[in-house]
Residue, then its C-alpha position, 0 to 999 in steps of 0.5 A: m489135714c490133707h496129705a499135701c498140707n501134711t507133706i509141706t509142714s513135716d519137711p524140716a527144710n521147708t518149715d525153716e524156710m517158711a519160718g524165715q519168711f514169716a519172721e520177715k513178715m512180722v518185722d514188716t508188720l512191726n515197721q508198718a504198725g509204727l509207721g501207722i502211729m506216726i502217720s496219725v501224728g502227722h495228721r493230728t499235728g498238721l505236718f502233712d498239710a504243712m508239707q503239701g506244696m512246700g518243696w524240699t525242706d529241713s526239719h527247722q523250716l517245717a517246724q517253723k511253718a507248722n508251729l511245732q517243736e523242731r526236735y519232734v519234727r526231726e524224729w517224725l521225718g526220720a520215720m516218714a523217710t525210712g517208711h518211704v512216705v516222704q523223700v529224703d536227700g542226704s547229698g548236703d550237710s544236712d538231710r532235706y525232705h519232700l512230700p511228693d504231690a501224689h502222696a500229699m493227694i492221699l494224706a493231706r486234708s485237702g486231698e483224700g485225707m486218708a491219714s485221718v484213718f490212722q487215728w483209729i490206732e490210738v482209739m483202739t490201743k487205749v482200751e487194749g488192757k480192757v479188751v484183754d480182760a474181756f478175753k479172759h472174763g467175758g463182757g465188753v468195753p463200754y462206749e464211754a471208755y473211748d474218749r476220741f471215738h466220735e471225734v475220729m468217726a466224725e472225721e471219717s464220716s465227713v469223707s465217706v458220707v458227707g463228702g459223697l451225699m449229693e453226688h453219690i449217696l442220694p442218687l442211690v434212691d430214686d427221686l430222693k432229692e426231689k422228695l427231700e426238696a418237697g418235704i419228707k421226714v428222715l431218721d438217722i440211727g447212730c447219728g454221732s456228731g450229726l454232720a450228715m443230717c445237718t448237711l441235709a437239713k440245711t440243703f433241704p429246709n422243707s424236710e424234717f430230720m431226727g438223729l439218735d445216738l446212745c452217746q450224750p457227748a456226740i448228741d451235745a456236739a450234734r446239737q451245737t452244730a445244728q445251732n451254729m448252722r441255725l437249723t430249725n428243722i432238725r432235732f437230736d436225742a440221746r436214746d436207745v433207738t429200739t425204744l422209739d415209740l413211733e410207727d409209720h412215721f418216717d419216709l427215710v431211715t438212714a444208718f451209716d456204719v452203725i447196725h453192727d455196733q448195736r446191742d440188738p441189731a435184729g431189734v433195731l432193724a425191726m424198729v426201722r421197718r416199724v417206723l417207716v411209712a409204707d413203701g418208705t426207704f431204708l438206706m444202710q452203709d456197712l463194711r464190704c466183706n464176706s460173712r466168713p473169714s475163710q472167704n476174706v483171706d485175700h480182702p485188702l482191708c479185712p485184717f483192719f476190719y476184724t481188729i476194729s471189730t474186736m477193739h470196738c464194734m463187737t465189744v461195745s455191744l457185748a458190754q451191753g449184754g448184746a449180740g456182739l455182731g461185729a463189724a465184719w458181719g458181712e454181706q451174706l448175714a446182712l442180707e439174711m437179717l434184712n430179709e428176716a426183718g421184712f424189707q423188700g427190693i434190697t439192692v447192694n451198691t458200691l460207690p466210687h468214693d468209698i472203697q470199704n463199704n456196701w450201700y444197701v437200699m430197701h423198702k418197707p412193703a407198700g400197703v403195710l401198716e404196723m401194729v404196736g402192742 
């Protein structure tokens, strides 16, 4: 410890002041944690959508519009008002509430839909006991323990991936739209409910698409989506991607926020290189952060990144006896692993619609054919 740090911590008066400030931070953290749960409730019950453009209202009017129980709505409004999410007017005989347009723009489904992100709280806290047990005894929590994971992930993906496909994501790769229109073969790793691939399959009927995921319920949902959209140029399979017995086959491989979850991420990256045709493209989305916690202390989202990594991403990998890479593996380690896998021309991109992710674009070296033995 440096002399300056020792001087600060050994001063009793200074320690008391710091303890008081930290206690205030903990109280604020407790309040924000509770508010986060109630924001998730507001999203799932449609209350933010009901309040959008409604003007000033009371709990009875809002409950009637949202078709919900008034007593619950009243208590929820209490949390929203004291948390400064909605405005409250107490000048009359009863309180009235208003969701400002600027707040609705962020929270409502017709806006940025940020309230959906708060559903991760329930996903994570449901397995807290299992994660605590893993802290003590090792191992991890398997995918099947997360009953709403793919539902919440699909909703988040609809914003960060599907919503930006045409305008932001496809233009990252030179001439990709033209190639998709002409007809290429595309593989999506960890496809989840498959909405991104189904969207591409509908838009580019001359191309062929495949989505892979370990989770059978997610694959079932993806197949149903494809059937509902009457798509014939896409297939979904539930399987470990490292067992894919193809080589030099796909023109494009995508991985949207999934590499860090894998049992064997290095093996998955090697598989991607193997299945790509020479000069084929790998497009990877993953969380934007540094590989070292010391370099993330001022990152506005890293407390959440490390939390969701502990409660899901890292532990599902460890449950399979895997590497436990974790969501906060960071740009430095990502680039190191991508280079070790043999990709070339790696670029790291950021997109205006997606504040939390990097978008990596790279290619398999031209003229390289894979030998599978």
